[in-house]
KOLVO-753277 format. One line per 3 residues: their letters; for each residue x, y, z of N, C-alpha, C, O. Coordinates in nm, 3 decimals, padded with zeros to 5 digits. Example, Ala and Ser with C-alpha at 12.3 -4.5 7.8 and 13.67 -1.06 7.14 Angstrom:
REM residues 2
as> 01.319,-00.569,00.780,01.230,-00.450,00.780,01.320,-00.330,00.780,01.424,-00.332,00.846; 01.285,-00.225,00.708,01.367,-00.106,00.714,01.290,00.003,00.787,01.341,00.114,00.804
REM end
This chain:
REM residues 99
mvl> 01.425,06.793,-02.868,01.381,06.735,-02.993,01.254,06.655,-02.967,01.246,06.580,-02.870; 01.156,06.672,-03.054,01.027,06.606,-03.038,00.990,06.547,-03.175,00.998,06.615,-03.277; 00.949,06.420,-03.174,00.900,06.356,-03.297,00.760,06.409,-03.327,00.685,06.446,-03.237
ern> 00.726,06.413,-03.454,00.591,06.463,-03.492,00.476,06.384,-03.437,00.367,06.437,-03.417; 00.500,06.254,-03.412,00.394,06.173,-03.351,00.461,06.064,-03.268,00.576,06.027,-03.292; 00.387,06.013,-03.170,00.438,05.908,-03.083,00.448,05.777,-03.160,00.349,05.725,-03.211
rgk> 00.570,05.727,-03.169,00.591,05.596,-03.233,00.652,05.498,-03.138,00.700,05.393,-03.180; 00.651,05.530,-03.010,00.701,05.440,-02.907,00.846,05.469,-02.867,00.918,05.545,-02.930; 00.884,05.403,-02.758,01.016,05.425,-02.700,01.128,05.387,-02.796,01.224,05.462,-02.812
gaa> 01.116,05.271,-02.860,01.222,05.220,-02.950,01.250,05.320,-03.061,01.366,05.349,-03.091; 01.142,05.374,-03.122,01.160,05.470,-03.232,01.226,05.599,-03.178,01.311,05.658,-03.245; 01.186,05.641,-03.057,01.243,05.759,-02.998,01.393,05.743,-02.970,01.472,05.833,-02.997
vlh> 01.429,05.629,-02.916,01.570,05.600,-02.888,01.650,05.598,-03.016,01.757,05.658,-03.023; 01.600,05.529,-03.119,01.672,05.523,-03.247,01.688,05.662,-03.308,01.793,05.696,-03.363; 01.582,05.742,-03.299,01.587,05.880,-03.353,01.695,05.960,-03.281,01.774,06.030,-03.343
glr> 01.697,05.948,-03.146,01.799,06.019,-03.068,01.940,05.972,-03.099,02.032,06.053,-03.107; 01.957,05.842,-03.115,02.089,05.789,-03.149,02.139,05.838,-03.287,02.256,05.871,-03.305; 02.046,05.841,-03.381,02.084,05.892,-03.513,02.120,06.040,-03.509,02.216,06.083,-03.574
aar> 02.043,06.118,-03.432,02.070,06.258,-03.416,02.208,06.279,-03.348,02.282,06.370,-03.386; 02.239,06.196,-03.249,02.369,06.207,-03.183,02.483,06.175,-03.280,02.586,06.243,-03.282; 02.464,06.072,-03.360,02.568,06.034,-03.459,02.589,06.149,-03.558,02.703,06.186,-03.588
eag> 02.478,06.206,-03.608,02.488,06.316,-03.703,02.557,06.438,-03.642,02.621,06.516,-03.712; 02.544,06.454,-03.510,02.607,06.567,-03.441,02.754,06.538,-03.407,02.823,06.623,-03.350; 02.802,06.415,-03.444,02.942,06.383,-03.424,02.975,06.303,-03.300,03.092,06.275,-03.273
yth> 02.872,06.264,-03.223,02.898,06.182,-03.106,02.926,06.039,-03.143,02.871,05.989,-03.241; 03.011,05.973,-03.067,03.047,05.834,-03.094,02.980,05.740,-02.996,02.973,05.620,-03.022; 02.930,05.790,-02.882,02.870,05.711,-02.778,02.747,05.779,-02.725,02.732,05.900,-02.738
alv> 02.657,05.701,-02.665,02.533,05.757,-02.607,02.499,05.670,-02.487,02.530,05.551,-02.483; 02.435,05.732,-02.391,02.383,05.660,-02.273,02.230,05.670,-02.278,02.174,05.779,-02.285; 02.167,05.556,-02.273,02.022,05.550,-02.274,01.976,05.486,-02.144,02.018,05.375,-02.110
mda> 01.888,05.556,-02.071,01.838,05.505,-01.942,01.688,05.525,-01.935,01.635,05.622,-01.989; 01.623,05.434,-01.869,01.482,05.453,-01.835,01.476,05.542,-01.712,01.573,05.552,-01.637; 01.364,05.604,-01.692,01.347,05.692,-01.576,01.278,05.622,-01.458,01.225,05.687,-01.368
dgq> 01.280,05.487,-01.459,01.206,05.413,-01.356,01.296,05.367,-01.241,01.251,05.293,-01.153; 01.419,05.409,-01.240,01.507,05.374,-01.127,01.580,05.241,-01.139,01.655,05.205,-01.048; 01.562,05.167,-01.246,01.635,05.041,-01.262,01.785,05.068,-01.262,01.863,04.990,-01.207
hpa> 01.823,05.175,-01.323,01.965,05.220,-01.327,01.967,05.361,-01.278,01.941,05.453,-01.355; 01.996,05.380,-01.150,01.989,05.515,-01.093,02.087,05.612,-01.162,02.197,05.573,-01.200; 02.046,05.737,-01.178,02.131,05.837,-01.238,02.266,05.853,-01.167,02.365,05.893,-01.228
ari> 02.269,05.821,-01.039,02.395,05.831,-00.965,02.499,05.734,-01.016,02.617,05.748,-00.983; 02.459,05.635,-01.098,02.554,05.536,-01.151,02.605,05.572,-01.291,02.680,05.495,-01.351; 02.566,05.690,-01.343,02.607,05.727,-01.478,02.759,05.727,-01.492,02.813,05.680,-01.592
ref> 02.829,05.780,-01.391,02.975,05.782,-01.399,03.036,05.643,-01.418,03.134,05.627,-01.490; 02.975,05.544,-01.353,03.025,05.406,-01.369,03.003,05.356,-01.509,03.091,05.293,-01.567; 02.886,05.383,-01.563,02.857,05.344,-01.703,02.955,05.409,-01.798,03.008,05.344,-01.888
maa> 02.980,05.539,-01.778,03.069,05.610,-01.868,03.214,05.560,-01.856,03.284,05.550,-01.956; 03.258,05.529,-01.733,03.393,05.474,-01.714,03.407,05.342,-01.782,03.509,05.315,-01.845; 03.302,05.256,-01.770,03.308,05.125,-01.836,03.312,05.143,-01.989,03.382,05.070,-02.058
sqa> 03.238,05.239,-02.040,03.239,05.265,-02.183,03.373,05.318,-02.230,03.423,05.277,-02.335; 03.431,05.408,-02.155,03.562,05.464,-02.192,03.672,05.353,-02.186,03.766,05.353,-02.266; 03.659,05.262,-02.092,03.758,05.154,-02.077,03.740,05.049,-02.189,03.834,04.977,-02.223
npd> 03.620,05.042,-02.245,03.587,04.942,-02.350,03.512,05.013,-02.464,03.393,04.989,-02.483; 03.580,05.098,-02.540,03.511,05.182,-02.637,03.437,05.109,-02.749,03.348,05.166,-02.811; 03.473,04.984,-02.775,03.405,04.907,-02.881,03.293,04.821,-02.827,03.229,04.748,-02.903
aqv> 03.268,04.830,-02.697,03.167,04.742,-02.633,03.037,04.816,-02.615,03.033,04.938,-02.607; 02.931,04.740,-02.610,02.802,04.791,-02.570,02.790,04.760,-02.420,02.787,04.643,-02.382; 02.782,04.861,-02.337,02.779,04.841,-02.191,02.632,04.834,-02.150,02.553,04.923,-02.180
lgv> 02.599,04.727,-02.081,02.461,04.701,-02.040,02.449,04.695,-01.889,02.534,04.635,-01.823; 02.350,04.754,-01.835,02.320,04.742,-01.694,02.228,04.623,-01.671,02.157,04.582,-01.762; 02.230,04.569,-01.555,02.144,04.457,-01.521,02.036,04.508,-01.428,02.063,04.538,-01.311
plf> 01.912,04.519,-01.477,01.805,04.572,-01.390,01.776,04.480,-01.272,01.769,04.358,-01.287; 01.761,04.540,-01.159,01.723,04.466,-01.040,01.589,04.515,-00.993,01.566,04.636,-00.983; 01.500,04.423,-00.964,01.365,04.456,-00.924,01.348,04.432,-00.774,01.380,04.325,-00.722
gan> 01.296,04.533,-00.707,01.267,04.518,-00.564,01.137,04.442,-00.541,01.066,04.407,-00.635; 01.107,04.417,-00.417,00.987,04.341,-00.382,00.860,04.409,-00.427,00.758,04.343,-00.444; 00.862,04.540,-00.445,00.744,04.612,-00.484,00.728,04.626,-00.636,00.635,04.693,-00.681
apl> 00.816,04.566,-00.715,00.805,04.569,-00.860,00.680,04.494,-00.903,00.648,04.389,-00.847; 00.609,04.548,-01.003,00.491,04.477,-01.055,00.527,04.338,-01.107,00.622,04.321,-01.183; 00.450,04.239,-01.067,00.475,04.102,-01.108,00.483,04.088,-01.259,00.570,04.018,-01.311
erv> 00.391,04.154,-01.331,00.392,04.150,-01.478,00.526,04.191,-01.536,00.576,04.129,-01.629; 00.584,04.297,-01.479,00.709,04.347,-01.529,00.820,04.246,-01.506,00.901,04.223,-01.595; 00.824,04.188,-01.389,00.925,04.087,-01.357,00.911,03.967,-01.448,01.011,03.917,-01.500
lwr> 00.789,03.919,-01.469,00.768,03.804,-01.556,00.805,03.832,-01.697,00.867,03.748,-01.762; 00.767,03.951,-01.751,00.801,03.982,-01.890,00.952,03.997,-01.907,01.006,03.961,-02.012; 01.021,04.050,-01.804,01.168,04.060,-01.808,01.226,03.920,-01.816,01.318,03.897,-01.895
kms> 01.174,03.826,-01.736,01.225,03.688,-01.740,01.201,03.627,-01.879,01.286,03.556,-01.932; 01.084,03.656,-01.937,01.052,03.601,-02.069,01.149,03.662,-02.175,01.203,03.589,-02.258; 01.171,03.789,-02.171,01.261,03.849,-02.270,01.403,03.800,-02.249,01.475,03.780,-02.347
nfw> 01.446,03.779,-02.123,01.578,03.724,-02.098,01.591,03.583,-02.155,01.696,03.546,-02.208; 01.482,03.505,-02.143,01.487,03.370,-02.198,01.509,03.376,-02.350,01.590,03.300,-02.403; 01.439,03.464,-02.421,01.452,03.466,-02.567,01.587,03.520,-02.606,01.641,03.477,-02.708
vdf> 01.645,03.611,-02.531,01.781,03.658,-02.559,01.878,03.541,-02.540,01.967,03.520,-02.622; 01.862,03.467,-02.432,01.948,03.350,-02.408,01.933,03.248,-02.519,02.031,03.191,-02.565; 01.811,03.225,-02.561,01.784,03.128,-02.669,01.851,03.170,-02.799,01.916,03.090,-02.866
etl> 01.835,03.299,-02.834,01.891,03.349,-02.960,02.044,03.350,-02.957,02.107,03.335,-03.062; 02.105,03.365,-02.840,02.251,03.368,-02.830,02.308,03.234,-02.787,02.427,03.224,-02.757; 02.226,03.134,-02.783,02.263,02.999,-02.738,02.327,03.002,-02.600,02.427,02.935,-02.573
wep> 02.266,03.081,-02.515,02.305,03.092,-02.374,02.452,03.140,-02.358,02.518,03.111,-02.258; 02.499,03.212,-02.456,02.634,03.272,-02.443,02.630,03.384,-02.341,02.556,03.480,-02.359; 02.707,03.375,-02.236,02.699,03.479,-02.130,02.753,03.612,-02.175,02.846,03.619,-02.255
lda> 02.694,03.717,-02.122,02.753,03.850,-02.142,02.883,03.858,-02.063,02.897,03.791,-01.961; 02.975,03.936,-02.108,03.100,03.953,-02.040,03.073,04.012,-01.901,03.032,04.128,-01.889; 03.096,03.933,-01.800,03.066,03.976,-01.661,03.144,04.099,-01.622,03.098,04.175,-01.536
alr> 03.258,04.123,-01.681,03.337,04.242,-01.645,03.267,04.370,-01.687,03.295,04.476,-01.631; 03.175,04.364,-01.783,03.109,04.482,-01.831,02.971,04.503,-01.765,02.905,04.604,-01.790; 02.930,04.409,-01.685,02.799,04.423,-01.621,02.810,04.519,-01.503,02.901,04.507,-01.422
lrr> 02.722,04.611,-01.495,02.715,04.701,-01.379,02.597,04.662,-01.295,02.485,04.651,-01.345; 02.619,04.640,-01.168,02.512,04.599,-01.079,02.495,04.703,-00.971,02.588,04.777,-00.938; 02.375,04.708,-00.917,02.346,04.799,-00.806,02.403,04.742,-00.679,02.390,04.803,-00.573
REM end
């Protein structure tokens, strides 16, 4: 499936999720191709999703020493705003998948 024009990653993900729902799927796995969540861990994500079908299962990206500083800083900034918006309510640690 290809969108008629590039509208960014968020639009592409939403389009794919809508298409999956229309095709009758109840769950979807979305991953970046940058290695933050290795494909070898898909089974763990799927098992966590099956064990908690009403939950949104999130991976925690880990950055190595060679990660671009800008990326690490922007991740910290976005995490701050998520924490602020949720009043620092922690995510359920049982659903976090770590490398």
